Chimera marker file (.cmm) of the C-alpha trace (Angstrom):
<marker_set name="trace">
<marker id="1" x="-25.333" y="5.411" z="-26.451" r="1" g="1" b="0" radius="0.5"/>
<marker id="2" x="-28.998" y="4.852" z="-25.405" r="1" g="1" b="0" radius="0.5"/>
<marker id="3" x="-27.814" y="3.850" z="-22.556" r="1" g="1" b="0" radius="0.5"/>
<marker id="4" x="-26.098" y="7.006" z="-21.831" r="1" g="1" b="0" radius="0.5"/>
<marker id="5" x="-29.427" y="9.099" z="-22.501" r="1" g="1" b="0" radius="0.5"/>
<marker id="6" x="-30.841" y="7.110" z="-20.110" r="1" g="1" b="0" radius="0.5"/>
<marker id="7" x="-28.432" y="7.183" z="-17.767" r="1" g="1" b="0" radius="0.5"/>
<marker id="8" x="-28.354" y="10.807" z="-17.620" r="1" g="1" b="0" radius="0.5"/>
<marker id="9" x="-32.033" y="11.767" z="-17.894" r="1" g="1" b="0" radius="0.5"/>
<marker id="10" x="-32.988" y="9.913" z="-14.733" r="1" g="1" b="0" radius="0.5"/>
<marker id="11" x="-29.363" y="11.609" z="-12.796" r="1" g="1" b="0" radius="0.5"/>
<marker id="12" x="-31.753" y="15.130" z="-14.105" r="1" g="1" b="0" radius="0.5"/>
<marker id="13" x="-35.165" y="13.516" z="-13.539" r="1" g="1" b="0" radius="0.5"/>
<marker id="14" x="-33.524" y="13.071" z="-9.556" r="1" g="1" b="0" radius="0.5"/>
<marker id="15" x="-31.515" y="15.266" z="-9.283" r="1" g="1" b="0" radius="0.5"/>
<marker id="16" x="-31.306" y="18.136" z="-11.461" r="1" g="1" b="0" radius="0.5"/>
<marker id="17" x="-34.695" y="19.363" z="-9.858" r="1" g="1" b="0" radius="0.5"/>
<marker id="18" x="-33.198" y="19.797" z="-6.208" r="1" g="1" b="0" radius="0.5"/>
<marker id="19" x="-31.951" y="22.442" z="-5.010" r="1" g="1" b="0" radius="0.5"/>
<marker id="20" x="-28.699" y="22.105" z="-2.743" r="1" g="1" b="0" radius="0.5"/>
<marker id="21" x="-28.146" y="24.060" z="0.608" r="1" g="1" b="0" radius="0.5"/>
<marker id="22" x="-24.002" y="25.313" z="0.379" r="1" g="1" b="0" radius="0.5"/>
<marker id="23" x="-23.296" y="23.178" z="3.327" r="1" g="1" b="0" radius="0.5"/>
<marker id="24" x="-24.264" y="19.806" z="0.611" r="1" g="1" b="0" radius="0.5"/>
<marker id="25" x="-21.890" y="21.150" z="-1.823" r="1" g="1" b="0" radius="0.5"/>
<marker id="26" x="-19.422" y="22.014" z="0.882" r="1" g="1" b="0" radius="0.5"/>
<marker id="27" x="-19.793" y="17.904" z="2.498" r="1" g="1" b="0" radius="0.5"/>
<marker id="28" x="-20.529" y="17.043" z="-0.957" r="1" g="1" b="0" radius="0.5"/>
<marker id="29" x="-16.806" y="19.068" z="-2.363" r="1" g="1" b="0" radius="0.5"/>
<marker id="30" x="-15.765" y="17.094" z="0.928" r="1" g="1" b="0" radius="0.5"/>
<marker id="31" x="-16.581" y="13.335" z="-0.185" r="1" g="1" b="0" radius="0.5"/>
<marker id="32" x="-15.809" y="13.671" z="-3.536" r="1" g="1" b="0" radius="0.5"/>
<marker id="33" x="-12.988" y="14.983" z="-1.770" r="1" g="1" b="0" radius="0.5"/>
<marker id="34" x="-11.418" y="11.740" z="-0.065" r="1" g="1" b="0" radius="0.5"/>
<marker id="35" x="-12.799" y="10.032" z="-2.864" r="1" g="1" b="0" radius="0.5"/>
<marker id="36" x="-10.627" y="10.682" z="-4.761" r="1" g="1" b="0" radius="0.5"/>
<marker id="37" x="-7.858" y="10.601" z="-2.530" r="1" g="1" b="0" radius="0.5"/>
<marker id="38" x="-8.221" y="6.647" z="-3.348" r="1" g="1" b="0" radius="0.5"/>
<marker id="39" x="-6.449" y="7.018" z="-5.956" r="1" g="1" b="0" radius="0.5"/>
<marker id="40" x="-3.379" y="9.978" z="-5.640" r="1" g="1" b="0" radius="0.5"/>
<marker id="41" x="-0.955" y="8.829" z="-3.134" r="1" g="1" b="0" radius="0.5"/>
<marker id="42" x="0.530" y="11.742" z="-0.247" r="1" g="1" b="0" radius="0.5"/>
<marker id="43" x="-3.125" y="11.937" z="1.711" r="1" g="1" b="0" radius="0.5"/>
<marker id="44" x="-2.878" y="15.898" z="0.211" r="1" g="1" b="0" radius="0.5"/>
<marker id="45" x="-6.229" y="15.766" z="-1.408" r="1" g="1" b="0" radius="0.5"/>
<marker id="46" x="-7.976" y="14.263" z="1.848" r="1" g="1" b="0" radius="0.5"/>
<marker id="47" x="-6.891" y="16.995" z="4.432" r="1" g="1" b="0" radius="0.5"/>
<marker id="48" x="-8.826" y="19.215" z="1.660" r="1" g="1" b="0" radius="0.5"/>
<marker id="49" x="-12.042" y="17.416" z="2.393" r="1" g="1" b="0" radius="0.5"/>
<marker id="50" x="-10.580" y="17.821" z="5.845" r="1" g="1" b="0" radius="0.5"/>
<marker id="51" x="-10.885" y="20.823" z="4.743" r="1" g="1" b="0" radius="0.5"/>
<marker id="52" x="-14.161" y="21.543" z="2.705" r="1" g="1" b="0" radius="0.5"/>
<marker id="53" x="-16.226" y="19.968" z="6.133" r="1" g="1" b="0" radius="0.5"/>
<marker id="54" x="-14.355" y="23.144" z="8.189" r="1" g="1" b="0" radius="0.5"/>
<marker id="55" x="-16.351" y="24.653" z="5.414" r="1" g="1" b="0" radius="0.5"/>
<marker id="56" x="-19.382" y="22.320" z="5.743" r="1" g="1" b="0" radius="0.5"/>
<marker id="57" x="-20.188" y="23.511" z="8.670" r="1" g="1" b="0" radius="0.5"/>
<marker id="58" x="-19.232" y="27.635" z="8.805" r="1" g="1" b="0" radius="0.5"/>
<marker id="59" x="-22.172" y="27.262" z="5.371" r="1" g="1" b="0" radius="0.5"/>
<marker id="60" x="-24.626" y="24.965" z="8.628" r="1" g="1" b="0" radius="0.5"/>
<marker id="61" x="-23.384" y="28.326" z="11.144" r="1" g="1" b="0" radius="0.5"/>
<marker id="62" x="-24.810" y="31.078" z="8.057" r="1" g="1" b="0" radius="0.5"/>
<marker id="63" x="-21.383" y="32.439" z="8.012" r="1" g="1" b="0" radius="0.5"/>
<marker id="64" x="-20.458" y="34.385" z="4.872" r="1" g="1" b="0" radius="0.5"/>
<marker id="65" x="-18.546" y="33.053" z="1.763" r="1" g="1" b="0" radius="0.5"/>
<marker id="66" x="-14.968" y="34.037" z="3.034" r="1" g="1" b="0" radius="0.5"/>
<marker id="67" x="-15.294" y="32.923" z="6.500" r="1" g="1" b="0" radius="0.5"/>
<marker id="68" x="-16.250" y="29.275" z="5.131" r="1" g="1" b="0" radius="0.5"/>
<marker id="69" x="-13.090" y="29.643" z="2.961" r="1" g="1" b="0" radius="0.5"/>
<marker id="70" x="-10.482" y="31.123" z="5.162" r="1" g="1" b="0" radius="0.5"/>
<marker id="71" x="-12.164" y="28.062" z="7.536" r="1" g="1" b="0" radius="0.5"/>
<marker id="72" x="-11.306" y="25.549" z="4.905" r="1" g="1" b="0" radius="0.5"/>
<marker id="73" x="-7.576" y="27.138" z="4.094" r="1" g="1" b="0" radius="0.5"/>
<marker id="74" x="-7.246" y="27.006" z="8.556" r="1" g="1" b="0" radius="0.5"/>
<marker id="75" x="-7.833" y="22.929" z="8.103" r="1" g="1" b="0" radius="0.5"/>
<marker id="76" x="-6.845" y="22.583" z="5.397" r="1" g="1" b="0" radius="0.5"/>
<marker id="77" x="-3.098" y="23.510" z="5.602" r="1" g="1" b="0" radius="0.5"/>
<marker id="78" x="-3.749" y="21.990" z="10.142" r="1" g="1" b="0" radius="0.5"/>
<marker id="79" x="-4.667" y="19.003" z="8.324" r="1" g="1" b="0" radius="0.5"/>
<marker id="80" x="-2.454" y="19.043" z="6.669" r="1" g="1" b="0" radius="0.5"/>
<marker id="81" x="0.764" y="19.759" z="9.268" r="1" g="1" b="0" radius="0.5"/>
<marker id="82" x="-0.695" y="17.127" z="11.344" r="1" g="1" b="0" radius="0.5"/>
<marker id="83" x="-2.596" y="14.574" z="10.597" r="1" g="1" b="0" radius="0.5"/>
<marker id="84" x="-0.752" y="14.490" z="7.618" r="1" g="1" b="0" radius="0.5"/>
<marker id="85" x="2.362" y="13.077" z="9.000" r="1" g="1" b="0" radius="0.5"/>
<marker id="86" x="0.075" y="10.575" z="11.087" r="1" g="1" b="0" radius="0.5"/>
<marker id="87" x="-1.359" y="8.795" z="7.879" r="1" g="1" b="0" radius="0.5"/>
<marker id="88" x="1.875" y="8.647" z="6.099" r="1" g="1" b="0" radius="0.5"/>
<marker id="89" x="3.400" y="6.593" z="9.148" r="1" g="1" b="0" radius="0.5"/>
<marker id="90" x="0.213" y="4.558" z="9.444" r="1" g="1" b="0" radius="0.5"/>
<marker id="91" x="0.802" y="3.804" z="6.141" r="1" g="1" b="0" radius="0.5"/>
<marker id="92" x="4.041" y="3.206" z="5.795" r="1" g="1" b="0" radius="0.5"/>
<marker id="93" x="4.815" y="1.324" z="9.197" r="1" g="1" b="0" radius="0.5"/>
<marker id="94" x="6.423" y="-1.715" z="9.371" r="1" g="1" b="0" radius="0.5"/>
<marker id="95" x="4.287" y="-4.266" z="8.917" r="1" g="1" b="0" radius="0.5"/>
<marker id="96" x="5.687" y="-8.469" z="9.040" r="1" g="1" b="0" radius="0.5"/>
<marker id="97" x="7.005" y="-9.395" z="5.472" r="1" g="1" b="0" radius="0.5"/>
<marker id="98" x="5.087" y="-11.385" z="2.672" r="1" g="1" b="0" radius="0.5"/>
<marker id="99" x="5.418" y="-13.097" z="-0.220" r="1" g="1" b="0" radius="0.5"/>
<marker id="100" x="9.257" y="-13.953" z="-1.162" r="1" g="1" b="0" radius="0.5"/>
<marker id="101" x="10.856" y="-10.654" z="1.579" r="1" g="1" b="0" radius="0.5"/>
<marker id="102" x="9.703" y="-13.241" z="4.139" r="1" g="1" b="0" radius="0.5"/>
<marker id="103" x="11.733" y="-16.166" z="3.308" r="1" g="1" b="0" radius="0.5"/>
<marker id="104" x="15.302" y="-13.806" z="3.347" r="1" g="1" b="0" radius="0.5"/>
<marker id="105" x="16.691" y="-15.620" z="6.611" r="1" g="1" b="0" radius="0.5"/>
<marker id="106" x="14.943" y="-18.630" z="6.497" r="1" g="1" b="0" radius="0.5"/>
<marker id="107" x="15.852" y="-22.709" z="7.466" r="1" g="1" b="0" radius="0.5"/>
<marker id="108" x="15.202" y="-24.634" z="4.175" r="1" g="1" b="0" radius="0.5"/>
<marker id="109" x="16.438" y="-28.120" z="4.075" r="1" g="1" b="0" radius="0.5"/>
<marker id="110" x="17.968" y="-29.016" z="0.636" r="1" g="1" b="0" radius="0.5"/>
<marker id="111" x="16.196" y="-32.328" z="-1.341" r="1" g="1" b="0" radius="0.5"/>
<marker id="112" x="18.411" y="-31.717" z="-4.610" r="1" g="1" b="0" radius="0.5"/>
<marker id="113" x="22.486" y="-31.806" z="-3.729" r="1" g="1" b="0" radius="0.5"/>
<marker id="114" x="24.135" y="-28.580" z="-4.939" r="1" g="1" b="0" radius="0.5"/>
<marker id="115" x="26.237" y="-28.984" z="-7.894" r="1" g="1" b="0" radius="0.5"/>
<marker id="116" x="30.220" y="-28.503" z="-6.746" r="1" g="1" b="0" radius="0.5"/>
<marker id="117" x="30.195" y="-26.673" z="-10.556" r="1" g="1" b="0" radius="0.5"/>
<marker id="118" x="27.665" y="-24.189" z="-10.828" r="1" g="1" b="0" radius="0.5"/>
<marker id="119" x="26.172" y="-24.379" z="-7.260" r="1" g="1" b="0" radius="0.5"/>
<marker id="120" x="22.770" y="-25.630" z="-7.890" r="1" g="1" b="0" radius="0.5"/>
<marker id="121" x="20.409" y="-27.860" z="-6.592" r="1" g="1" b="0" radius="0.5"/>
<marker id="122" x="17.078" y="-28.217" z="-4.457" r="1" g="1" b="0" radius="0.5"/>
<marker id="123" x="15.755" y="-26.423" z="-0.912" r="1" g="1" b="0" radius="0.5"/>
<marker id="124" x="11.915" y="-27.510" z="0.734" r="1" g="1" b="0" radius="0.5"/>
<marker id="125" x="10.600" y="-24.186" z="2.585" r="1" g="1" b="0" radius="0.5"/>
<marker id="126" x="7.465" y="-24.422" z="4.182" r="1" g="1" b="0" radius="0.5"/>
<marker id="127" x="6.258" y="-27.417" z="1.672" r="1" g="1" b="0" radius="0.5"/>
<marker id="128" x="7.907" y="-25.771" z="-1.276" r="1" g="1" b="0" radius="0.5"/>
<marker id="129" x="10.982" y="-27.467" z="-3.406" r="1" g="1" b="0" radius="0.5"/>
<marker id="130" x="12.746" y="-23.739" z="-4.817" r="1" g="1" b="0" radius="0.5"/>
<marker id="131" x="15.604" y="-23.963" z="-6.549" r="1" g="1" b="0" radius="0.5"/>
<marker id="132" x="18.631" y="-22.706" z="-5.266" r="1" g="1" b="0" radius="0.5"/>
<marker id="133" x="22.561" y="-21.691" z="-6.387" r="1" g="1" b="0" radius="0.5"/>
<marker id="134" x="24.484" y="-21.929" z="-3.386" r="1" g="1" b="0" radius="0.5"/>
<marker id="135" x="26.854" y="-18.312" z="-2.585" r="1" g="1" b="0" radius="0.5"/>
<marker id="136" x="30.147" y="-19.751" z="-2.342" r="1" g="1" b="0" radius="0.5"/>
<marker id="137" x="29.837" y="-22.751" z="-5.053" r="1" g="1" b="0" radius="0.5"/>
<marker id="138" x="33.363" y="-24.533" z="-2.330" r="1" g="1" b="0" radius="0.5"/>
<marker id="139" x="30.945" y="-25.134" z="0.464" r="1" g="1" b="0" radius="0.5"/>
<marker id="140" x="28.551" y="-28.410" z="-2.128" r="1" g="1" b="0" radius="0.5"/>
<marker id="141" x="29.946" y="-30.602" z="-0.260" r="1" g="1" b="0" radius="0.5"/>
<marker id="142" x="28.952" y="-28.722" z="2.690" r="1" g="1" b="0" radius="0.5"/>
<marker id="143" x="25.397" y="-28.870" z="1.473" r="1" g="1" b="0" radius="0.5"/>
<marker id="144" x="24.292" y="-32.563" z="0.664" r="1" g="1" b="0" radius="0.5"/>
<marker id="145" x="20.748" y="-34.023" z="0.611" r="1" g="1" b="0" radius="0.5"/>
<marker id="146" x="17.904" y="-32.913" z="3.630" r="1" g="1" b="0" radius="0.5"/>
<marker id="147" x="21.094" y="-30.538" z="5.454" r="1" g="1" b="0" radius="0.5"/>
<marker id="148" x="19.971" y="-27.469" z="6.449" r="1" g="1" b="0" radius="0.5"/>
<marker id="149" x="21.002" y="-24.257" z="4.598" r="1" g="1" b="0" radius="0.5"/>
<marker id="150" x="19.774" y="-20.268" z="5.015" r="1" g="1" b="0" radius="0.5"/>
<marker id="151" x="18.211" y="-18.088" z="2.566" r="1" g="1" b="0" radius="0.5"/>
<marker id="152" x="20.229" y="-15.458" z="1.827" r="1" g="1" b="0" radius="0.5"/>
<marker id="153" x="18.112" y="-13.454" z="-0.942" r="1" g="1" b="0" radius="0.5"/>
<marker id="154" x="15.555" y="-14.890" z="-3.776" r="1" g="1" b="0" radius="0.5"/>
<marker id="155" x="16.833" y="-14.059" z="-7.024" r="1" g="1" b="0" radius="0.5"/>
<marker id="156" x="13.335" y="-14.539" z="-10.116" r="1" g="1" b="0" radius="0.5"/>
<marker id="157" x="12.370" y="-18.206" z="-9.350" r="1" g="1" b="0" radius="0.5"/>
<marker id="158" x="15.957" y="-18.825" z="-7.137" r="1" g="1" b="0" radius="0.5"/>
<marker id="159" x="16.799" y="-19.443" z="-3.764" r="1" g="1" b="0" radius="0.5"/>
<marker id="160" x="20.418" y="-17.836" z="-3.088" r="1" g="1" b="0" radius="0.5"/>
<marker id="161" x="21.661" y="-20.008" z="0.189" r="1" g="1" b="0" radius="0.5"/>
<marker id="162" x="24.482" y="-20.579" z="2.620" r="1" g="1" b="0" radius="0.5"/>
<marker id="163" x="25.187" y="-23.146" z="4.788" r="1" g="1" b="0" radius="0.5"/>
<marker id="164" x="25.532" y="-20.929" z="8.013" r="1" g="1" b="0" radius="0.5"/>
<marker id="165" x="22.936" y="-19.517" z="9.835" r="1" g="1" b="0" radius="0.5"/>
<marker id="166" x="22.995" y="-15.498" z="9.483" r="1" g="1" b="0" radius="0.5"/>
<marker id="167" x="24.749" y="-13.186" z="11.948" r="1" g="1" b="0" radius="0.5"/>
<marker id="168" x="21.867" y="-10.339" z="13.029" r="1" g="1" b="0" radius="0.5"/>
<link id1="1" id2="2" r="1" g="1" b="0" radius="0.2"/>
<link id1="2" id2="3" r="1" g="1" b="0" radius="0.2"/>
<link id1="3" id2="4" r="1" g="1" b="0" radius="0.2"/>
<link id1="4" id2="5" r="1" g="1" b="0" radius="0.2"/>
<link id1="5" id2="6" r="1" g="1" b="0" radius="0.2"/>
<link id1="6" id2="7" r="1" g="1" b="0" radius="0.2"/>
<link id1="7" id2="8" r="1" g="1" b="0" radius="0.2"/>
<link id1="8" id2="9" r="1" g="1" b="0" radius="0.2"/>
<link id1="9" id2="10" r="1" g="1" b="0" radius="0.2"/>
<link id1="10" id2="11" r="1" g="1" b="0" radius="0.2"/>
<link id1="11" id2="12" r="1" g="1" b="0" radius="0.2"/>
<link id1="12" id2="13" r="1" g="1" b="0" radius="0.2"/>
<link id1="13" id2="14" r="1" g="1" b="0" radius="0.2"/>
<link id1="14" id2="15" r="1" g="1" b="0" radius="0.2"/>
<link id1="15" id2="16" r="1" g="1" b="0" radius="0.2"/>
<link id1="16" id2="17" r="1" g="1" b="0" radius="0.2"/>
<link id1="17" id2="18" r="1" g="1" b="0" radius="0.2"/>
<link id1="18" id2="19" r="1" g="1" b="0" radius="0.2"/>
<link id1="19" id2="20" r="1" g="1" b="0" radius="0.2"/>
<link id1="20" id2="21" r="1" g="1" b="0" radius="0.2"/>
<link id1="21" id2="22" r="1" g="1" b="0" radius="0.2"/>
<link id1="22" id2="23" r="1" g="1" b="0" radius="0.2"/>
<link id1="23" id2="24" r="1" g="1" b="0" radius="0.2"/>
<link id1="24" id2="25" r="1" g="1" b="0" radius="0.2"/>
<link id1="25" id2="26" r="1" g="1" b="0" radius="0.2"/>
<link id1="26" id2="27" r="1" g="1" b="0" radius="0.2"/>
<link id1="27" id2="28" r="1" g="1" b="0" radius="0.2"/>
<link id1="28" id2="29" r="1" g="1" b="0" radius="0.2"/>
<link id1="29" id2="30" r="1" g="1" b="0" radius="0.2"/>
<link id1="30" id2="31" r="1" g="1" b="0" radius="0.2"/>
<link id1="31" id2="32" r="1" g="1" b="0" radius="0.2"/>
<link id1="32" id2="33" r="1" g="1" b="0" radius="0.2"/>
<link id1="33" id2="34" r="1" g="1" b="0" radius="0.2"/>
<link id1="34" id2="35" r="1" g="1" b="0" radius="0.2"/>
<link id1="35" id2="36" r="1" g="1" b="0" radius="0.2"/>
<link id1="36" id2="37" r="1" g="1" b="0" radius="0.2"/>
<link id1="37" id2="38" r="1" g="1" b="0" radius="0.2"/>
<link id1="38" id2="39" r="1" g="1" b="0" radius="0.2"/>
<link id1="39" id2="40" r="1" g="1" b="0" radius="0.2"/>
<link id1="40" id2="41" r="1" g="1" b="0" radius="0.2"/>
<link id1="41" id2="42" r="1" g="1" b="0" radius="0.2"/>
<link id1="42" id2="43" r="1" g="1" b="0" radius="0.2"/>
<link id1="43" id2="44" r="1" g="1" b="0" radius="0.2"/>
<link id1="44" id2="45" r="1" g="1" b="0" radius="0.2"/>
<link id1="45" id2="46" r="1" g="1" b="0" radius="0.2"/>
<link id1="46" id2="47" r="1" g="1" b="0" radius="0.2"/>
<link id1="47" id2="48" r="1" g="1" b="0" radius="0.2"/>
<link id1="48" id2="49" r="1" g="1" b="0" radius="0.2"/>
<link id1="49" id2="50" r="1" g="1" b="0" radius="0.2"/>
<link id1="50" id2="51" r="1" g="1" b="0" radius="0.2"/>
<link id1="51" id2="52" r="1" g="1" b="0" radius="0.2"/>
<link id1="52" id2="53" r="1" g="1" b="0" radius="0.2"/>
<link id1="53" id2="54" r="1" g="1" b="0" radius="0.2"/>
<link id1="54" id2="55" r="1" g="1" b="0" radius="0.2"/>
<link id1="55" id2="56" r="1" g="1" b="0" radius="0.2"/>
<link id1="56" id2="57" r="1" g="1" b="0" radius="0.2"/>
<link id1="57" id2="58" r="1" g="1" b="0" radius="0.2"/>
<link id1="58" id2="59" r="1" g="1" b="0" radius="0.2"/>
<link id1="59" id2="60" r="1" g="1" b="0" radius="0.2"/>
<link id1="60" id2="61" r="1" g="1" b="0" radius="0.2"/>
<link id1="61" id2="62" r="1" g="1" b="0" radius="0.2"/>
<link id1="62" id2="63" r="1" g="1" b="0" radius="0.2"/>
<link id1="63" id2="64" r="1" g="1" b="0" radius="0.2"/>
<link id1="64" id2="65" r="1" g="1" b="0" radius="0.2"/>
<link id1="65" id2="66" r="1" g="1" b="0" radius="0.2"/>
<link id1="66" id2="67" r="1" g="1" b="0" radius="0.2"/>
<link id1="67" id2="68" r="1" g="1" b="0" radius="0.2"/>
<link id1="68" id2="69" r="1" g="1" b="0" radius="0.2"/>
<link id1="69" id2="70" r="1" g="1" b="0" radius="0.2"/>
<link id1="70" id2="71" r="1" g="1" b="0" radius="0.2"/>
<link id1="71" id2="72" r="1" g="1" b="0" radius="0.2"/>
<link id1="72" id2="73" r="1" g="1" b="0" radius="0.2"/>
<link id1="73" id2="74" r="1" g="1" b="0" radius="0.2"/>
<link id1="74" id2="75" r="1" g="1" b="0" radius="0.2"/>
<link id1="75" id2="76" r="1" g="1" b="0" radius="0.2"/>
<link id1="76" id2="77" r="1" g="1" b="0" radius="0.2"/>
<link id1="77" id2="78" r="1" g="1" b="0" radius="0.2"/>
<link id1="78" id2="79" r="1" g="1" b="0" radius="0.2"/>
<link id1="79" id2="80" r="1" g="1" b="0" radius="0.2"/>
<link id1="80" id2="81" r="1" g="1" b="0" radius="0.2"/>
<link id1="81" id2="82" r="1" g="1" b="0" radius="0.2"/>
<link id1="82" id2="83" r="1" g="1" b="0" radius="0.2"/>
<link id1="83" id2="84" r="1" g="1" b="0" radius="0.2"/>
<link id1="84" id2="85" r="1" g="1" b="0" radius="0.2"/>
<link id1="85" id2="86" r="1" g="1" b="0" radius="0.2"/>
<link id1="86" id2="87" r="1" g="1" b="0" radius="0.2"/>
<link id1="87" id2="88" r="1" g="1" b="0" radius="0.2"/>
<link id1="88" id2="89" r="1" g="1" b="0" radius="0.2"/>
<link id1="89" id2="90" r="1" g="1" b="0" radius="0.2"/>
<link id1="90" id2="91" r="1" g="1" b="0" radius="0.2"/>
<link id1="91" id2="92" r="1" g="1" b="0" radius="0.2"/>
<link id1="92" id2="93" r="1" g="1" b="0" radius="0.2"/>
<link id1="93" id2="94" r="1" g="1" b="0" radius="0.2"/>
<link id1="94" id2="95" r="1" g="1" b="0" radius="0.2"/>
<link id1="95" id2="96" r="1" g="1" b="0" radius="0.2"/>
<link id1="96" id2="97" r="1" g="1" b="0" radius="0.2"/>
<link id1="97" id2="98" r="1" g="1" b="0" radius="0.2"/>
<link id1="98" id2="99" r="1" g="1" b="0" radius="0.2"/>
<link id1="99" id2="100" r="1" g="1" b="0" radius="0.2"/>
<link id1="100" id2="101" r="1" g="1" b="0" radius="0.2"/>
<link id1="101" id2="102" r="1" g="1" b="0" radius="0.2"/>
<link id1="102" id2="103" r="1" g="1" b="0" radius="0.2"/>
<link id1="103" id2="104" r="1" g="1" b="0" radius="0.2"/>
<link id1="104" id2="105" r="1" g="1" b="0" radius="0.2"/>
<link id1="105" id2="106" r="1" g="1" b="0" radius="0.2"/>
<link id1="106" id2="107" r="1" g="1" b="0" radius="0.2"/>
<link id1="107" id2="108" r="1" g="1" b="0" radius="0.2"/>
<link id1="108" id2="109" r="1" g="1" b="0" radius="0.2"/>
<link id1="109" id2="110" r="1" g="1" b="0" radius="0.2"/>
<link id1="110" id2="111" r="1" g="1" b="0" radius="0.2"/>
<link id1="111" id2="112" r="1" g="1" b="0" radius="0.2"/>
<link id1="112" id2="113" r="1" g="1" b="0" radius="0.2"/>
<link id1="113" id2="114" r="1" g="1" b="0" radius="0.2"/>
<link id1="114" id2="115" r="1" g="1" b="0" radius="0.2"/>
<link id1="115" id2="116" r="1" g="1" b="0" radius="0.2"/>
<link id1="116" id2="117" r="1" g="1" b="0" radius="0.2"/>
<link id1="117" id2="118" r="1" g="1" b="0" radius="0.2"/>
<link id1="118" id2="119" r="1" g="1" b="0" radius="0.2"/>
<link id1="119" id2="120" r="1" g="1" b="0" radius="0.2"/>
<link id1="120" id2="121" r="1" g="1" b="0" radius="0.2"/>
<link id1="121" id2="122" r="1" g="1" b="0" radius="0.2"/>
<link id1="122" id2="123" r="1" g="1" b="0" radius="0.2"/>
<link id1="123" id2="124" r="1" g="1" b="0" radius="0.2"/>
<link id1="124" id2="125" r="1" g="1" b="0" radius="0.2"/>
<link id1="125" id2="126" r="1" g="1" b="0" radius="0.2"/>
<link id1="126" id2="127" r="1" g="1" b="0" radius="0.2"/>
<link id1="127" id2="128" r="1" g="1" b="0" radius="0.2"/>
<link id1="128" id2="129" r="1" g="1" b="0" radius="0.2"/>
<link id1="129" id2="130" r="1" g="1" b="0" radius="0.2"/>
<link id1="130" id2="131" r="1" g="1" b="0" radius="0.2"/>
<link id1="131" id2="132" r="1" g="1" b="0" radius="0.2"/>
<link id1="132" id2="133" r="1" g="1" b="0" radius="0.2"/>
<link id1="133" id2="134" r="1" g="1" b="0" radius="0.2"/>
<link id1="134" id2="135" r="1" g="1" b="0" radius="0.2"/>
<link id1="135" id2="136" r="1" g="1" b="0" radius="0.2"/>
<link id1="136" id2="137" r="1" g="1" b="0" radius="0.2"/>
<link id1="137" id2="138" r="1" g="1" b="0" radius="0.2"/>
<link id1="138" id2="139" r="1" g="1" b="0" radius="0.2"/>
<link id1="139" id2="140" r="1" g="1" b="0" radius="0.2"/>
<link id1="140" id2="141" r="1" g="1" b="0" radius="0.2"/>
<link id1="141" id2="142" r="1" g="1" b="0" radius="0.2"/>
<link id1="142" id2="143" r="1" g="1" b="0" radius="0.2"/>
<link id1="143" id2="144" r="1" g="1" b="0" radius="0.2"/>
<link id1="144" id2="145" r="1" g="1" b="0" radius="0.2"/>
<link id1="145" id2="146" r="1" g="1" b="0" radius="0.2"/>
<link id1="146" id2="147" r="1" g="1" b="0" radius="0.2"/>
<link id1="147" id2="148" r="1" g="1" b="0" radius="0.2"/>
<link id1="148" id2="149" r="1" g="1" b="0" radius="0.2"/>
<link id1="149" id2="150" r="1" g="1" b="0" radius="0.2"/>
<link id1="150" id2="151" r="1" g="1" b="0" radius="0.2"/>
<link id1="151" id2="152" r="1" g="1" b="0" radius="0.2"/>
<link id1="152" id2="153" r="1" g="1" b="0" radius="0.2"/>
<link id1="153" id2="154" r="1" g="1" b="0" radius="0.2"/>
<link id1="154" id2="155" r="1" g="1" b="0" radius="0.2"/>
<link id1="155" id2="156" r="1" g="1" b="0" radius="0.2"/>
<link id1="156" id2="157" r="1" g="1" b="0" radius="0.2"/>
<link id1="157" id2="158" r="1" g="1" b="0" radius="0.2"/>
<link id1="158" id2="159" r="1" g="1" b="0" radius="0.2"/>
<link id1="159" id2="160" r="1" g="1" b="0" radius="0.2"/>
<link id1="160" id2="161" r="1" g="1" b="0" radius="0.2"/>
<link id1="161" id2="162" r="1" g="1" b="0" radius="0.2"/>
<link id1="162" id2="163" r="1" g="1" b="0" radius="0.2"/>
<link id1="163" id2="164" r="1" g="1" b="0" radius="0.2"/>
<link id1="164" id2="165" r="1" g="1" b="0" radius="0.2"/>
<link id1="165" id2="166" r="1" g="1" b="0" radius="0.2"/>
<link id1="166" id2="167" r="1" g="1" b="0" radius="0.2"/>
<link id1="167" id2="168" r="1" g="1" b="0" radius="0.2"/>
</marker_set>
């Protein structure tokens, strides 16, 4: 409890007697909204933060509160309709596949032959040895040691593989 009282005293000592200009309050609101955007998906708070920057500009020019609010509303709406789609597109771009998603379609080499009854065996991909299951169990004779198989999908820690390469 003593530490919290010390933090409050520090804040009041350095910021309590400060006279804030209206444009500084708008800047503080913009910074706060943009920081909060990190925790809320959708780029909505960032658009409001851009609008708050317009309010700061209007306040710095000496315009009244009604003009400031209108400029905040107009720029927030414009950024919502024009900047938000661009930001969403950039954040959802199709990048390189990573993790187990990157294994799908890859060629791997059998290290332990597949059992005809269970379809289970082991494969090596990029130096990592994985538990693997042959999708059509009947093809176990085609997937002996050092044979090439292709990853169809990954289920938990098991590669589901085929003896034929995927067709694209």
